[in-house]
N, C-alpha and C positions, 0 to 999 in steps of 0.2 A: 271461922269467918266465911260468910257467903257473899259472893259477888254476882248480882243478877245482871245479865247482859240483854239488851233489847235491840232488835233490828238486825240487819245484815252485818256480817263481819267480813270485810273485804279490804282491798288495798287503800280505799279511802278512809274507812272507819277504824281499821286495826291499829294504826299509830296512836290515835286518840285513846282507844281502849288500853293499849299497852302503857301509855303515859299515866293512866289512872289506876293501874294495878299496883297497889302498895300493900305488901303482905305484912310488913312490920314484924312482930314477934310471933305471929300466928304459926301454929304447928300443923294445922289442917285448914286448907282453903278449899271451898266448894265454889266452882264456877257454874252458875245456873244458866243453862241455855234454852230454857222453856220458850223464850220469845225470840229465838234466833232461827229464822227460816232458811238462811243461806250462809255458808262459810266458804271463803276462797282459800287458796294456799297461804295467803297472808294471815288468815285466822289460824290455820294449822300451825304455822311457825310460831305464832303468839302462844298457843296452847303448849307447844313443845318447850318453848322458852320458860314459861311459867312452871311447867313440870320439872325442868332441870333446876330452876331456882329453888323450888321447894325441896327437891331431893338434896341439893347442896347444903341446905340448912337443917337437914334431918327431918323435914316435914313431909306432908302428903298433900297432893292436889287431887281433888275429885271433880269430875265433870258430871253434872246432874241434868236430868230432864232434857235429854238430847232429842230433838225432833227427827223424824224418820229421814228427811232429806239430808240433814247434817250427819246422821248416823251412817248413811250410805257412803258419804265421802270419807268418814273416819274408817269405815270397814275396808273400802277399796284401797286406801292409802296405807293401811296397816296401823294407823294411829290407834285404833280401838284395842290393839294388842299391847300398846305402849302405855296409854293413858288409863286411868282408873275411872271407868264409866259406871255411875251408880244410878 
């Protein structure tokens, strides 16, 4: 299952995105960030929560097409060591 995210992921938009994340029976979920130029700590929490959800059900979460500005945030915070960036 692939979920394409568009626009900024911040304190305003993260709750809406989180409400829309429905993994169902998927064993592998790819979150495509190709169109995400900015991610705040609210977005980081959302990715970590999704990662834990998938691990809890024996699945895998992959984060794809991360823009350089978002990758820098993931690197600085150590999230790039936790999440599976593809």
